[in-house]
Structure formats: structure tokens, C-alpha cells
C-alpha positions as CSV (number, residue, x, y, z in Angstrom):
1,M,9.2,-6.4,-31.6
2,P,11.0,-3.7,-29.2
3,L,13.2,-4.9,-27.3
4,L,12.2,-3.1,-24.5
5,I,8.9,-3.8,-24.2
6,E,9.5,-8.0,-24.4
7,Q,11.8,-7.2,-21.5
8,Y,8.5,-6.0,-19.3
9,G,6.8,-9.3,-20.5
10,W,5.5,-8.1,-23.8
11,S,4.1,-10.9,-25.8
12,E,2.6,-12.9,-29.5
13,A,-0.7,-13.0,-27.1
14,L,-0.2,-9.6,-25.7
15,R,0.2,-8.2,-29.3
16,R,-3.1,-9.8,-30.8
17,A,-5.1,-8.5,-28.1
18,F,-3.5,-4.8,-28.5
19,E,-4.8,-5.0,-32.3
20,P,-7.6,-2.5,-31.9
21,H,-6.0,-0.3,-29.9
22,A,-3.1,-0.2,-32.9
23,R,-5.5,0.4,-34.8
24,A,-6.8,3.4,-32.7
25,G,-3.0,5.0,-33.1
26,Y,-2.4,4.0,-29.8
27,V,1.2,2.4,-28.8
28,P,1.5,-0.3,-25.5
29,G,3.2,0.2,-22.6
30,R,3.3,-1.3,-19.0
31,I,2.8,0.3,-15.4
32,V,5.8,0.3,-13.5
33,V,5.3,2.4,-11.1
34,Q,1.8,3.1,-10.1
35,Q,1.2,6.9,-7.9
36,R,-1.6,8.5,-7.0
37,E,-1.7,11.3,-9.6
38,A,0.6,10.3,-12.5
39,N,2.2,6.7,-13.4
40,L,5.3,5.9,-14.4
41,V,4.5,3.3,-17.9
42,A,7.2,1.4,-20.0
43,T,7.2,2.0,-23.8
44,D,9.2,1.0,-26.9
45,A,10.2,5.2,-26.5
46,G,11.6,5.0,-22.8
47,N,9.9,5.3,-19.6
48,L,6.7,7.8,-19.7
49,S,5.1,9.6,-17.1
50,A,1.5,8.8,-17.6
51,S,-2.1,10.0,-16.4
52,L,-5.4,8.9,-17.2
53,S,-7.7,10.2,-19.9
54,G,-11.0,11.9,-18.9
55,R,-13.1,8.6,-20.2
56,L,-11.0,6.2,-18.5
57,R,-10.8,8.4,-15.0
58,H,-14.5,8.9,-15.0
59,E,-14.5,4.5,-15.6
60,A,-12.2,4.0,-13.1
61,R,-14.7,5.0,-10.2
62,E,-16.1,1.5,-10.7
63,A,-14.0,-0.4,-12.5
64,G,-11.5,0.9,-10.4
65,H,-7.8,2.6,-11.5
66,P,-4.9,0.8,-13.7
67,A,-2.8,-0.7,-11.3
68,A,1.3,-1.7,-11.4
69,G,1.8,-4.7,-13.4
70,D,-0.9,-3.5,-15.8
71,W,-1.0,-3.0,-19.6
72,V,-2.6,-0.2,-21.4
73,A,-2.3,1.5,-24.4
74,V,-1.2,5.3,-24.3
75,S,-0.6,8.1,-26.8
76,A,2.4,9.0,-25.8
77,N,4.2,13.0,-26.4
78,T,7.8,11.6,-26.0
79,G,9.5,15.5,-26.2
80,E,7.9,16.1,-23.0
81,G,8.3,12.2,-21.5
82,K,4.6,12.4,-21.4
83,A,1.7,9.9,-21.9
84,T,-2.2,9.1,-21.9
85,I,-3.7,6.2,-21.1
86,H,-6.8,5.2,-22.7
87,A,-7.5,1.7,-22.1
88,V,-6.1,-1.4,-20.1
89,L,-5.8,-4.8,-21.2
90,P,-7.6,-7.8,-19.8
91,R,-5.4,-8.9,-17.0
92,R,-4.7,-12.6,-16.9
93,T,-3.7,-12.7,-13.0
94,A,-4.6,-9.8,-10.0
95,F,-3.7,-10.2,-6.8
96,V,-6.7,-8.2,-4.8
97,R,-7.4,-6.9,-2.1
98,R,-10.9,-6.1,0.0
99,A,-9.7,-2.7,1.7
100,A,-9.7,-3.8,5.7
101,D,-12.5,-1.3,6.6
102,S,-14.5,-1.7,3.7
103,V,-17.1,-4.8,2.3
104,Q,-16.8,-3.2,-1.0
105,T,-13.8,-1.3,-1.7
106,L,-11.5,-3.3,-3.8
107,Q,-7.6,-2.9,-4.8
108,V,-5.7,-4.3,-6.9
109,I,-2.3,-4.7,-5.5
110,A,-0.4,-6.5,-8.8
111,A,-1.5,-7.0,-12.4
112,N,-0.5,-10.1,-14.7
113,I,2.0,-11.5,-11.7
114,D,3.2,-15.2,-12.2
115,V,4.2,-16.1,-9.0
116,V,3.6,-14.6,-5.7
117,F,6.1,-14.2,-3.0
118,V,4.0,-14.5,0.3
119,V,7.0,-13.0,2.6
120,T,7.1,-13.1,6.3
121,S,9.9,-13.1,8.9
122,M,10.9,-15.6,11.2
123,N,11.2,-13.1,14.5
124,A,8.6,-12.6,17.0
125,D,6.5,-10.8,14.4
126,L,5.5,-14.5,12.3
127,N,1.8,-15.2,12.6
128,P,0.6,-18.3,10.6
129,R,-3.2,-16.7,10.9
130,R,-2.2,-13.6,9.0
131,L,-0.3,-16.2,6.7
132,E,-3.5,-18.1,6.0
133,R,-5.0,-15.2,5.0
134,F,-2.0,-13.7,2.6
135,L,-1.8,-17.5,0.9
136,A,-5.7,-17.2,0.7
137,A,-5.6,-14.2,-1.5
138,A,-2.7,-15.5,-3.5
139,W,-4.3,-18.8,-4.2
140,Q,-7.2,-16.9,-5.9
141,S,-4.8,-14.4,-7.5
142,G,-4.1,-17.3,-10.6
143,A,-0.4,-17.1,-9.9
144,R,1.9,-19.5,-8.3
145,P,2.5,-18.9,-4.5
146,V,6.0,-19.5,-2.9
147,V,6.2,-18.7,0.8
148,V,9.5,-16.6,1.4
149,L,10.3,-16.7,5.5
150,T,13.3,-14.2,6.1
151,K,15.6,-13.2,8.4
152,A,16.2,-16.5,9.3
153,D,19.3,-16.0,11.2
154,L,17.0,-14.2,14.1
155,C,15.6,-17.7,14.1
156,E,17.0,-20.3,16.4
157,H,15.8,-23.4,14.4
158,P,14.6,-22.3,10.6
159,E,14.0,-25.5,9.5
160,G,11.6,-26.9,12.1
161,R,9.7,-23.1,12.2
162,A,9.5,-24.0,8.6
163,A,8.8,-27.4,8.5
164,E,5.5,-26.0,11.0
165,I,4.8,-23.7,8.4
166,A,5.4,-25.9,5.0
167,T,1.9,-27.5,7.1
168,L,0.1,-24.9,6.5
169,A,1.2,-23.9,3.1
170,A,-0.9,-26.0,1.6
171,G,1.6,-27.6,-1.1
172,C,3.4,-24.1,-2.2
173,P,7.4,-24.2,-1.9
174,V,8.8,-22.6,1.9
175,L,12.0,-21.2,1.3
176,I,14.1,-19.9,4.2
177,V,15.9,-16.9,3.3
178,S,18.7,-14.5,5.2
179,A,19.3,-11.4,3.1
180,R,22.0,-10.3,5.7
181,Q,24.1,-14.0,5.9
182,D,23.3,-14.4,2.2
183,V,21.2,-17.6,2.5
184,G,18.2,-18.8,0.0
185,V,18.4,-15.7,-1.8
186,G,19.7,-17.9,-5.2
187,G,16.5,-20.0,-4.4
188,L,14.5,-16.8,-4.8
189,M,15.6,-16.7,-8.6
190,G,14.9,-20.0,-9.2
191,H,11.5,-19.4,-9.5
192,I,11.2,-16.5,-11.6
193,S,11.8,-17.6,-15.2
194,P,12.9,-14.6,-17.8
195,G,10.0,-12.4,-19.0
196,E,7.5,-13.9,-15.6
197,T,6.5,-11.2,-13.5
198,C,6.8,-11.8,-9.4
199,V,5.2,-9.8,-6.6
200,L,6.6,-9.5,-3.3
201,I,3.2,-9.5,-0.7
202,G,3.9,-8.9,3.2
203,S,3.9,-6.4,6.1
204,S,6.1,-3.4,7.0
205,G,9.6,-4.6,8.1
206,V,9.3,-8.5,6.4
207,G,12.8,-7.5,4.3
208,K,10.5,-7.1,0.8
209,S,12.7,-4.0,-0.1
210,T,16.0,-5.9,1.0
211,L,15.1,-8.9,-1.1
212,V,14.8,-6.9,-4.0
213,N,18.2,-5.4,-3.6
214,A,19.4,-8.8,-3.0
215,L,18.1,-10.3,-6.1
216,L,19.6,-6.7,-7.6
217,G,22.6,-7.0,-6.9
218,E,22.8,-3.3,-5.6
219,E,21.4,-1.4,-3.0
220,R,18.8,0.4,-5.1
221,M,15.7,0.6,-2.5
222,A,15.2,2.0,0.8
223,T,15.2,-0.1,3.7
224,Q,14.9,0.6,7.6
225,E,15.4,-2.0,10.6
226,I,12.5,-3.3,12.8
227,R,11.1,-1.8,16.0
228,A,13.0,-3.3,18.7
229,A,10.0,-3.0,21.4
230,D,7.5,-5.4,19.0
231,S,9.6,-6.9,16.2
232,R,6.9,-5.1,13.7
233,G,8.9,-3.1,10.7
234,R,8.8,0.3,9.1
235,H,7.1,1.9,5.9
236,T,10.0,1.9,3.3
237,T,8.5,1.8,0.2
238,S,5.5,4.1,-0.7
239,H,4.9,3.4,-3.6
240,R,4.2,0.0,-5.6
241,Q,7.7,-0.8,-8.4
242,L,8.0,-3.1,-11.1
243,V,12.0,-3.7,-11.6
244,L,13.8,-5.5,-14.4
245,L,15.7,-8.7,-12.6
246,P,19.4,-9.6,-13.6
247,G,17.9,-13.1,-15.2
248,G,15.4,-11.4,-17.3
249,G,12.8,-11.5,-15.1
250,L,10.8,-9.0,-12.9
251,I,10.2,-8.5,-9.4
252,L,7.0,-5.6,-7.6
253,D,8.2,-4.6,-4.7
254,T,4.7,-3.3,-3.1
255,P,4.7,-1.6,0.7
256,G,3.8,-3.4,3.7
257,I,0.2,-4.4,4.0
258,R,-1.1,-5.6,7.6
259,E,-5.0,-7.0,6.5
260,V,-5.9,-8.5,3.4
261,G,-9.3,-8.7,2.7
262,L,-10.5,-11.4,1.2
263,V,-12.7,-11.0,-1.5
264,D,-14.5,-13.5,-3.8
265,A,-11.7,-16.2,-2.5
266,D,-13.7,-19.7,-2.5
267,V,-11.3,-21.4,-4.3
268,G,-8.0,-19.4,-2.2
269,L,-9.9,-20.6,1.2
270,S,-10.4,-24.2,-0.2
271,T,-7.2,-24.4,-1.4
272,V,-5.1,-23.3,1.9
273,F,-7.9,-25.2,4.0
274,D,-8.4,-28.3,1.7
275,D,-7.2,-30.8,4.8
276,I,-10.1,-29.2,6.9
277,E,-12.7,-29.4,3.6
278,R,-11.5,-32.9,3.6
279,L,-12.6,-33.8,6.8
280,A,-15.6,-32.3,6.6
281,R,-16.8,-34.4,3.9
282,N,-16.4,-37.2,5.9
283,C,-19.0,-35.9,8.1
284,R,-21.7,-38.5,8.9
285,F,-24.5,-35.6,8.2
286,S,-23.9,-34.1,4.7
287,D,-25.2,-30.7,6.2
288,C,-23.4,-31.3,9.2
289,T,-22.5,-27.8,11.2
290,H,-19.2,-29.7,13.3
291,G,-21.2,-28.3,16.0
292,T,-22.8,-30.9,18.2
293,E,-24.2,-33.5,16.1
294,P,-22.4,-37.1,16.2
295,G,-20.0,-38.6,13.6
296,C,-18.6,-35.2,13.3
297,A,-15.2,-35.7,11.9
298,V,-13.9,-31.9,12.1
299,R,-14.7,-32.0,15.9
300,D,-13.5,-35.6,16.2
301,A,-10.1,-34.4,14.8
302,M,-9.5,-31.5,16.9
303,D,-10.9,-33.5,20.2
304,G,-7.7,-36.1,18.6
305,G,-5.0,-33.6,17.8
306,L,-4.8,-33.5,14.9
307,L,-6.5,-30.4,13.8
308,D,-5.8,-26.9,15.5
309,A,-8.4,-25.3,17.0
310,D,-7.0,-21.9,16.3
311,R,-7.0,-23.0,12.7
312,W,-10.3,-24.1,12.6
313,A,-11.6,-20.9,14.3
314,H,-9.7,-18.8,11.7
315,F,-11.3,-21.3,8.7
316,Q,-14.8,-20.3,10.0
317,K,-14.0,-16.2,10.7
318,L,-12.9,-16.4,7.0
319,S,-15.9,-18.1,5.5
320,Q,-18.0,-15.8,7.3
321,E,-15.6,-13.0,6.2
322,L,-16.5,-14.1,2.5
323,A,-20.2,-14.6,3.3
324,A,-20.8,-11.3,4.0
325,A,-18.9,-10.4,2.0
326,E,-21.0,-11.3,-1.2
327,L,-23.9,-10.6,0.8
328,S,-23.0,-6.7,0.8
329,K,-21.8,-7.0,-3.4
330,A,-25.0,-8.3,-3.9
331,G,-27.2,-5.4,-1.9
332,T,-24.1,-3.1,-3.9
333,A,-25.3,-4.3,-7.7
334,Q,-28.8,-4.3,-6.4
335,E,-28.6,-0.7,-5.7
336,V,-26.8,0.1,-8.8
337,G,-29.5,-1.4,-11.0
338,R,-31.9,0.7,-9.6
339,R,-30.4,3.8,-10.0
340,R,-29.4,2.9,-13.6
341,L,-33.5,2.4,-14.1
342,A,-33.9,5.2,-12.3
343,A,-31.3,7.7,-15.0
344,Q,-32.7,5.8,-17.8
345,Q,-36.7,6.8,-16.6
346,R,-35.7,10.5,-15.9
347,T,-34.1,11.0,-19.3
348,Y,-37.3,9.2,-21.0
349,R,-39.5,11.2,-19.3
350,S,-37.3,14.2,-20.6
351,T,-37.0,13.5,-24.4
352,K,-40.5,12.6,-23.9
353,R,-41.3,16.5,-22.7
354,D,-38.9,17.6,-25.1
355,L,-40.7,16.3,-27.8
356,R,-43.9,17.6,-26.3
357,N,-42.5,21.0,-26.4
358,L,-41.6,20.6,-29.9
359,S,-44.8,20.0,-31.2
């Protein structure tokens, strides 16, 4: 099997899944840079600038466009360094978010990933509620989440802060890192095995690109300092890029995102808030609303200081958000079905009219 494609995670399972496309004359590739008009695809013949075929572009209006990390079937014009993407292989895993201003628009941030590094800095911008949201999406992706606390040199007591974060991290590893002081970077590599793909998820300015540079051992990614006024970062990464690491793994750098709208994340939400769900099972009544009912274990835990009220409120908010998204999706599916039925009926009437005219 080609050496280059193996470096990007090509496997025997992928080869079997690709067989129908190979018979059609296509070659495999992996999207290593995702951009609006043309993606960069790694193939056995090298990196090619690839655009979607007309059919795939039409299908993408409903199914979504190929994402960074996707394995694709392409027809290559190596002489011009170009290719056409004809199909996307089924994804093993995917980090998906719903756009913050929409209950219907979904966005695949990274596909076929093994590890999600949820990155946040240990400065004034550290937000436990945002971290819970990111972790819910990370657990739902099917990959292994790892919390990475960067810029430890800006925190007076990083170990204590990390211990606090660990209480809401649902059992996933919590790493303390300071790229400036070369602290903890080696620990990151311990979570990336050869052939595995990890993605960096977090807000702008938390140090994702700096981490990539540290792991690469060279200044390949552009970086900027955080704003002094509010401790928030500036956007430096403008596209998603998959990079080969010296140890044989791959890392996907992504633009900063302030918000992750959850979609189909019931499992992820249950994992992050497992403590609350365990409490709820101890309520006197199985249909307890955790309001004024007697014997409510959730309310007793808050009254006793065992459950943070803000964490409970955030769990309720995210649960309601998921419920609203489900209702909207059901309504959208019904509308799509209605339109398809109407189109079929129009086609039937048109065909019947043509047959009458011919007779």
C-alpha cells in the first residue's frame, strides 16, 4: 500500500470500504486542508487541489460538504496538481456542532478523529460552563476527549485549578501545559498513537496553534498574543488543517469557536453530567421535576452544597437546547417529506398529461 496514504491513517478497513470506488477508477485521498472553494487532498501522488463534482456538490446541499479528515474518492489530474472529489467514505467518528444562531444548520468540524483535545487557557477567560458544552460534543463525537489547560504560566495555582476542572471533566484526562515554559507538551504526545488523528477544539487565543508548533518542533502555524483588555484571544487560524506529527500521528488545527451548539448529543450530555443523572435516579418520584416535590435528591444536593447551582442550571439549559433541536429536526424532516411528495405528484401529473397528448 502507498507509503504516503498510510502516513495519513490509511488502513485495511478503509481499503475494503473503498473497493467500489476503486472499481470505478477513482483513487483514495484524505482532506488535509478544508477551504470553501477547493480542498487540499493528500493522495499517493501527492497533495492535490480538489473541488467537488457537480453531483456531489448538489448532494452536499442536504448532507453537508466534506470536512477536514474525511476520506474521499477522487479522479486526479496529477499533471496540473488538481483533482475532483466524487464521493466521501463513511465516517468513523465526527465532531459536529450546530451553528449558534440556528437549530438546523450543522457543521462537521473534524472527521475520522481518534482524540479530541478540548483546549482552554488558564487565564481569566477560563469558563467551566463553556468547557462542559465542548466536552458534551467531544464525548458525542465517538473520539476520546482530553482536556488541555494551556498557559499555565499565567495561573498562580495551576494544579488546584486543574483539580477543579477535573471534577466536571467526566473522567477524561486533564493536562496542564505551558508551551512558553515547555511544560506538559510531551504529555500530549502520549495521547496520540502512530496513525491516530487528534483535533484541537477551543476558543480563539487559547493556544491551539502554539501547541501544534510545539508538537512539530517548528514555528509552522501563525500565532498571536491574547488581548490584554479581556484576556481573550484573536483569530489566527483561518481554515482547518491536518498536519503530520514527527511521532507518526496527525493533528488537526481548527479556527477558534466561541460556541458549540449541541446536536444529537444525548450520550455526550449524559456522560458530562453523570453526577446529576445519578442524583436524579435517587429522587422519591420517578417523574420528579426537581422543583417542589418532596424527596428530590437533586434539590437536596444543592441545598447541602454537594451540587453547584450553576452546574445544575447549565445542565437544564443544555437539555432544553437538545429538546428544541429535536423538535425542529422533526419539523424539518416532515417539511422535506411533504416537498418530495409534492414533487412526485407533479411529475406523475406531467407524465400522465404527456401520455394523453401522445395518444
